[in-house]
N, C-alpha and C positions, 0 to 999 in steps of 0.2 A: 495980121498980128501973128508973128512966129510963132512957134511951139512950144519954146522957152517960156517966153513972157505968159503964154496960156498955164502953162505949168505953173508959176510960180505964184501968179493970181488966185490958181486954183487952193495952193499948197499955204497963202496968206488965211483967206475964205475959211479955210477947215482950223488951222490955227486959230483964227478969232471965237468961231463957236465952240470949239473943245475949252479955249478958257472962259467964255461967260458959262457954259456950263458946269463948272468947277468952281466956281466964285458959288455962281446958284447953292450951286449943294453946301458949300462952306455957310451961306447963311440959312440954310432952313434949320428950326427946330430939332435937338434932338428925340428920337423916338421914345416913350415910355416904356418902360421893361413891363414885360405884361406879368401882369397880378398872379400868382400860384392860387390855385385853390385850397381849402385848408384841406388835411388828411382825412378820409373816409375811415371811422372805426372800423376794424375787421376783432371780428370774434368768432373762436371755433370751439365749440360742445360739442362731444360726444354723449348723445342719450341715451339711458339703460333703464329707465321706463317700465314699470310694468304695460303701460300701454303705447308704448312705440316699438317701430317696427324693429326686429332684431338689426345690425347693424348700422343705426342710425347717425349721422352727422349733420348737425345744423351749423350752417355758414352766416352768421349779421354782418351786412355792409350795411352800415347808416341805419338807417329804417327798413333795409329791406332784408329780407334772409331769402335762403338757399340751402333744400334739404337735401341730401345726399342717403340715396338705401342702397348700400353695398348688395347684389342679388347673388345668388348661391353661386353663377358661374363666372363670377367679378365682375361681371359690370355693374352700372349703377344708372341710377335714374334721379335727374335732377327735379324739384318740383318749386317752383320761385313763387314765394308769398308774398304777404304785404306788410305792412309796419307791424311789428312786433306787438300782440299783442299781452302779452305775459305782464307789461305794466298796468295794462286796463285790469287782467283781472285780480292785481293785487289792490285795486282798491277796495276790492268786495269780500276781501280777507278780513271780515270780523266776523264777531259770532253773536250778533242780536237779533237780527229781523229772526221771526219765528212764532211760534208758538211752546209757553212753557205750561206743562200740565201737572197738577202734584197735589199732595195732601197740603190744608194749612190747621191752624188750630190759634191758641189766646196763650201766652205764659205772663207769670208773675214778674216784678220789677225788677225782679234778681235774675231774669229771663231762666226761669225752671217753669217746672210742669203744674206743679203744687197751687193752684190758687188760693189768693185768701183766704178765711175763712167768713163762710157766711156768701161766697160766689162760684164756690163749687161748681154751680149749676150753670157756668156758662162753659164749661170745658166741654167740645164737643163729641160728637161721635165720630172720631178720625178716620173709620170706613167710608163715612159718607159723606165726607167736608172734603168738599175739593175748590182748588185753586187753577185758576185759566189766568192767563195775560198774552194779550196779540203786543209781539212787539214790530215796530217799523221804523221806518226812517232813519236809520243807522247812516252817522257821519265818522270818519276817525279823521285823529288828527294825527300824523305819522312822528316817532319823535326818533328812531331808529331804524328806516324801511319799515317793512308791513313787521319786524317783529317786536316791536316795542310800538304802542301807540294810545292815545285817548278817542274813548269811545263814548256816543252820547246818542241820542234820539228820541224817541217817541213809546211808551206804552198804556194800552188800558187792562187795569188789574180788577178780578174779580172771586173777593173770597167769600165762601160759602158754609156759612156755620149750619151743620145739622143737628138738632138734639132727641132726643127722647121724648116723650109724650108722655112724662110724667108730672111737667111744669109747665103753667104759662107766663111767660115772662112779659116782665112791663120794660119798655125804652122810654128816655127823655131825661125830664130832670136829677131824676133818681131810677137805679135799676133795682127791681124786686122780681120776684118769682114767688107764685103759690102754687099750690097741688092742682092738677087738672081735674079733681078728683071726678063726674063722672061722665066726662069726657071721654070719648076713646078716638083720639087724637094721631091721626094718618099721615102727619107733616107737620113739623116745628124745625121752621128755616130761617136764618139770620143772612143777610148778605150787604156785602161792601164793596163800593167801586169806585175806583180812582183812573185821574188819569197824569201819569207821570211822566217825569227826564231823567235818565237814568246818567252819570258821569263815571265813568269805568278804567281804569288803567290796565291796560290789555297786554297778554304778552304770547308770542307763537312761537315755535321753536323749528318751525318749516314753514317757507314760501308757498308750500305746496299741501290746499287744504286737505286734501284725504290725510295727510302724513302729519299734520302738526298736530301737536300737542299745545293744547291752549288753558290757560286761563287767565281770567278777568275778575278785579274786586274793586267796590267803589260803592256809592250812595244812589237811592233814586229819591228824588223830593218828587211831591205828590200833591193833587186834590181831591178831596173826596166829589162824585158827581152822581152817589149814587147810593141806598141804603136803605133795605125793603126789612119786615119782619111779618111772614107769612104762616100762616095754621091753619090746616083743614083737619076738621072732626066732626064727628056724630054725637046726638045728643038726643034723645028722647025720638028716636027712628029718624030722625031730620038730619042732613047733613049743613054744614056749615063750611064756610070759607072769610077769612080774617084778613085782612092785610094793614099793615099799619108801615107808614112812609113819613118823608119828612122831618123833623125834628126828633130824631130819638138819643141827644146826649151824647152823639159821635164829635169828633176834634174836626174841624175843617181841615185844616194841613195835618199831612202825613210824611216821612222819611223813613226810605230801607236801609240797611247794611246789606249789601247782598257778595255772593261768591257764585262764581259760574267756571267751570273745570271740568275738560275733556282731549278727545282725542278726535281727528277728525271728525265727523258729523255728529258724534255720541258726544250730549253734555248734560250735567249734572249741575242742579242749580240749589242754593238756598240762600234764605234772606231772612231777616228777621226786623222788627218795628225797632225804630228809637226814640218815636213822639208815641205816646200814650194814647190805646185806641180811643177811650171814652173821656167825656169831658162835661163832668156833673160831679156833684157835689160829697155826696157818698160813697162813691167807687174808687178803691186803691186803685195805682195805677198797673196797667195790664196793656201788653204787647201784643202783635200779631205776627206769626211767622209762617213760612211756606217754605215746602221742598222739595224736589221733583226733577223732572224728564224734561228739556229745551230742545224742542224738534226746531231746528235752525234750518237758513236756507241764504244764497246768497242770488 
């Protein structure tokens, strides 16, 4: 076989191979385009709070953060942090959980302090009549972020009415009082306790709890769970203590209108009953009230 025939054979073989490869390439399905990942939101904030270092910039990349603190020599330090915790902090921006301390008393049906004739003895000594409530299990439904929302939870309320020793009081189907006489009364106390559920409309002017002016108002529905009338006295050189529980002529259910106003951690509250305290035949309608300071925690 001469050289020209060999070259022709090689050329023909290469042509056939190239043609086959080209046809195979035409038959392959097109490569799908690469899906683009969604853009990561980027937010840059300059922090100037009292607790932030000077010249601080926070860059939010999705759920990640980078805090840049510029030093005096114009260098910088990057501190990567985890997911932004501000959202979880916002979840606790409500002012219900805590302890309320104050003074309590009894008002007439017109929400005045002059009790009906014949029942003036129910006006307590305000200096020793203390109200306390334990508020917990707060939950919040947000309407506008944490600026406006509806708050609920649970509360244990205790009204303590302290009286002078001039009268012995009778609670039950009817209310009555009679002079103590020869008794030297050292304690004359009436107590009522409730389990309640609040429903409050709450407003905050800031998402920073230490800078927020906040106000909440609403109602508390409650169930009486405790009542007691206690008296300690001495007579004929002997000491006595009497305690009356059970049926004291009180309403089983109650409700309060309440307002809470504060700035930062300082909160004041005031509340008054919407349902009469007593449920008996001879007593006029009378409402409880309480006012004082709320010690809240998140």
